[in-house]
C-alpha positions in Angstrom: -4.1 16.6 -5.6 -3.6 14.8 -8.8 -1.8 16.6 -11.3 -1.2 16.1 -15.6 1.0 18.8 -16.1 0.7 17.2 -20.3 -2.9 17.0 -20.2 -2.8 20.3 -18.2 -5.5 19.1 -15.6 -5.7 18.6 -12.1 -7.4 17.4 -9.5 -7.8 18.3 -5.4 -9.0 15.9 -2.4 -8.8 16.0 0.8 -9.7 14.1 3.9 -8.4 12.7 6.9 -7.2 8.6 7.8 -6.2 6.9 11.1 -4.1 4.2 11.2 -2.9 1.9 14.0 0.3 -0.6 13.7 -1.5 -4.4 13.8 1.3 -6.3 14.0 4.6 -6.5 12.1 4.7 -5.4 8.8 0.7 -5.0 9.2 -1.4 -1.6 9.0 -5.0 -1.0 9.1 -6.5 3.1 8.7 -10.0 3.8 9.2 -10.7 7.4 7.2 -12.8 9.2 5.3 -12.9 12.3 2.6 -14.4 14.7 2.4 -14.1 16.2 -1.0 -13.5 13.0 -3.3 -11.4 12.4 -6.8 -12.0 10.5 -9.9 -9.7 9.3 -12.3 -11.5 6.9 -14.8 -7.3 5.4 -14.8 -8.1 4.4 -10.7 -11.3 3.2 -10.6 -10.4 0.5 -8.3 -8.1 2.4 -5.3 -11.9 3.6 -3.7 -10.0 5.4 -0.9 -9.7 8.3 -3.7 -13.3 8.6 -3.7 -16.0 10.4 -1.0 -16.6 9.1 2.1 -15.1 7.1 4.6 -13.0 4.5 3.9 -11.0 0.9 5.1 -6.9 0.3 3.9 -4.9 -2.6 5.1 -1.4 -3.0 3.5 1.0 -6.1 4.2 4.8 -6.3 3.8 4.8 -9.5 2.3 8.2 -11.1 0.9 10.6 -13.1 1.4 11.6 -12.9 5.1 7.7 -13.4 6.1 7.5 -15.7 3.7 11.4 -17.4 5.4 12.3 -18.0 2.1 16.0 -16.8 3.2 16.8 -19.2 6.8 20.5 -19.3 6.3 19.8 -22.1 8.6 22.4 -26.2 7.8 20.1 -26.8 4.8 22.2 -27.0 2.2 25.5 -27.8 1.9 28.7 -25.9 1.1 30.6 -26.4 -2.5 32.9 -28.2 -2.3 36.8 -27.4 -3.7 36.2 -30.7 -6.1 
């Protein structure tokens, strides 16, 4: 359900999805919306429409890219 309290508008949707963790931080979901809900502000969000959908989600951050390696790549600051 999407609701705008100030405008007094409600929109309902109904569907189901199944997901599978492909690898760490990666999720694939397949689903079908029996009753989609549309909103011009979310036109690019296809999973809110009626019918089948596929969603692939990935978490990408500094750990994924190896930017938090705390190896001996830098020298510690000295008290000079």
